[in-house]
C-alpha positions in Angstrom: 29.5 -11.1 -38.5 32.4 -13.1 -37.2 33.1 -10.1 -35.0 30.2 -11.0 -32.7 31.2 -14.6 -32.1 33.6 -15.3 -29.1 37.4 -16.1 -30.1 38.8 -19.6 -29.2 40.5 -18.0 -26.3 37.6 -16.8 -24.6 35.6 -20.0 -24.6 37.6 -21.6 -22.2 37.5 -18.5 -19.7 33.7 -18.7 -19.9 33.5 -22.5 -19.3 35.8 -22.0 -16.4 33.6 -19.2 -14.7 30.4 -21.1 -15.0 32.3 -24.1 -13.6 33.6 -22.0 -10.7 30.1 -20.3 -10.0 28.7 -24.0 -10.1 31.2 -25.4 -7.4 30.6 -22.1 -5.1 26.6 -22.5 -5.5 27.4 -26.3 -4.5 29.3 -25.4 -1.6 27.0 -22.7 -0.5 24.0 -25.2 -0.7 25.4 -28.0 1.2 27.0 -25.3 3.9 23.2 -23.5 4.0 21.3 -26.9 4.4 24.0 -28.8 6.7 23.5 -25.8 8.9 19.8 -25.2 8.8 19.1 -29.1 8.9 17.3 -28.9 5.2 17.3 -31.3 2.4 20.0 -30.5 -0.2 17.0 -31.0 -2.9 14.7 -27.7 -2.6 16.0 -24.5 -4.3 15.7 -21.4 -2.5 15.8 -17.8 -3.7 19.5 -17.4 -1.4 21.1 -19.6 -3.6 21.3 -17.2 -6.6 24.8 -15.2 -6.9 25.0 -11.7 -7.4 25.4 -12.1 -11.1 22.8 -14.1 -11.5 20.6 -11.8 -9.7 22.1 -8.7 -12.0 20.9 -10.9 -14.6 17.2 -10.7 -13.5 17.2 -6.8 -12.7 15.5 -5.9 -15.8 12.4 -8.0 -15.1 12.5 -6.5 -11.3 12.4 -2.7 -12.7 9.2 -0.8 -12.8 7.0 -0.7 -15.8 7.2 2.5 -18.0 4.4 4.2 -18.9 3.7 7.1 -21.2 2.8 10.4 -19.9 -1.1 11.0 -20.6 -0.8 15.0 -19.9 -4.1 14.2 -18.3 -4.8 17.2 -15.7 -8.4 16.5 -14.9 -9.8 12.8 -13.3 -12.1 10.8 -15.5 -14.5 10.7 -12.5 -14.0 13.8 -10.4 -14.6 13.2 -6.7 -18.3 13.6 -5.4 -18.7 14.7 -1.7 -22.4 14.0 -1.6 -21.9 10.1 -2.4 -19.4 9.9 0.0 -21.0 11.3 2.7 -24.0 9.3 2.2 -21.8 5.9 2.4 -19.8 7.4 5.4 -23.0 8.1 7.0 -24.1 4.1 6.2 -20.9 3.2 7.5 -21.1 4.7 10.7 -24.5 3.8 11.2 -24.4 0.2 10.6 -21.0 -0.4 12.6 -21.9 2.0 15.6 -25.9 0.8 16.2 -24.9 -1.8 19.2 -21.4 0.3 20.1 -21.1 1.3 23.8 -18.1 3.5 24.5 -15.9 2.7 27.1 -12.8 4.4 27.0 -10.3 1.7 26.3 -12.3 0.3 23.2 -12.6 3.7 21.5 -9.2 3.4 19.8 -10.2 0.0 18.2 -13.5 1.3 16.9 -11.9 4.2 15.3 -9.2 2.1 13.5 -12.0 -0.5 12.2 -14.0 2.7 11.3 -11.4 4.3 9.0 -10.5 1.1 7.3 -14.4 0.3 6.3 -14.8 4.0 5.4 -11.6 3.7 3.3 -12.8 0.8 1.5 -16.3 2.2 0.9 -14.9 5.2 -0.5 -12.3 3.4 -3.1 -15.0 1.0 -4.2 -16.6 4.2 -5.5 -14.0 4.5 -8.4 -13.0 7.8 -8.1 -9.4 8.0 -10.2 -6.6 9.8 -9.3 -7.3 10.6 -5.6 -5.4 9.7 -2.3 -7.7 9.5 0.7 -7.2 10.4 4.2 -9.5 9.3 6.7 -9.9 10.3 10.3 -12.2 9.3 12.9 -12.8 10.8 16.4 -14.8 9.2 19.1 -15.8 11.9 22.0 -17.6 11.0 25.1 -20.1 13.3 26.2 -19.3 14.7 29.5 -20.4 18.3 29.3 -17.4 19.5 27.7 -16.6 21.3 24.1 -14.6 19.8 21.6 -12.8 21.6 18.4 -10.9 20.0 15.6 -9.2 21.6 13.5 -7.0 20.7 10.0 -4.7 22.4 7.6 -4.1 21.1 4.2 -1.9 22.6 1.2 -4.9 22.7 -1.0 -5.7 22.7 -4.7 -9.5 24.2 -4.4 -10.0 23.1 -8.2 -9.5 19.3 -7.2 -9.0 18.6 -3.8 -12.3 17.8 -1.2 -13.1 16.6 2.0 -16.3 15.3 3.6 -17.2 15.4 7.5 -19.8 13.0 8.8 -21.0 13.0 12.0 -22.9 10.4 14.3 -24.4 11.2 17.5 -25.9 9.4 20.3 -26.4 9.7 24.3 -23.0 8.7 25.1 -20.7 9.8 22.4 -20.1 11.8 19.4 -18.2 10.1 16.3 -16.9 12.1 13.6 -15.9 11.1 10.7 -13.1 13.4 8.4 -12.6 12.2 5.1 -9.9 14.0 2.6 -9.8 13.6 -1.0 -6.7 15.0 -2.4 -5.7 14.8 -6.1 -2.9 12.9 -7.1 -1.4 13.7 -10.7 
């Protein structure tokens, strides 16, 4: 029991180290506040010394979870539900959209964000999603779009949705990759 208590020779060393760290902390505080024109009263994160940060290190670590050993999701990706949602988003967002060359990129970004949010709201667990939007002006040309993936046929899936007007064609490609 007496082995765990510090010896009388160690106590002055601990006090000296603590006092030195307080002095260095105060110097750092006055120097940083003088150079930045701030009051010396408010605390900031930069005032922590390396040893103080190392004391907090366990709280910065990621939480560890036990393995579930689950190989299937609780709710599997359903392509018909996602197709319906994506069609709704495309129809609602593109009903008043007039295609001009420079506004297509911005619309593609907003559409992909909206479709991604709608797919995530469906609650399919253990999936990561990729949403690609293509808006192509109709000028009598043909367009071929191809994608390649390393695929798990049992779990991965994809959906393609098309919205067509007299001026342009919008195509949404949603890929759901199973993530263990």
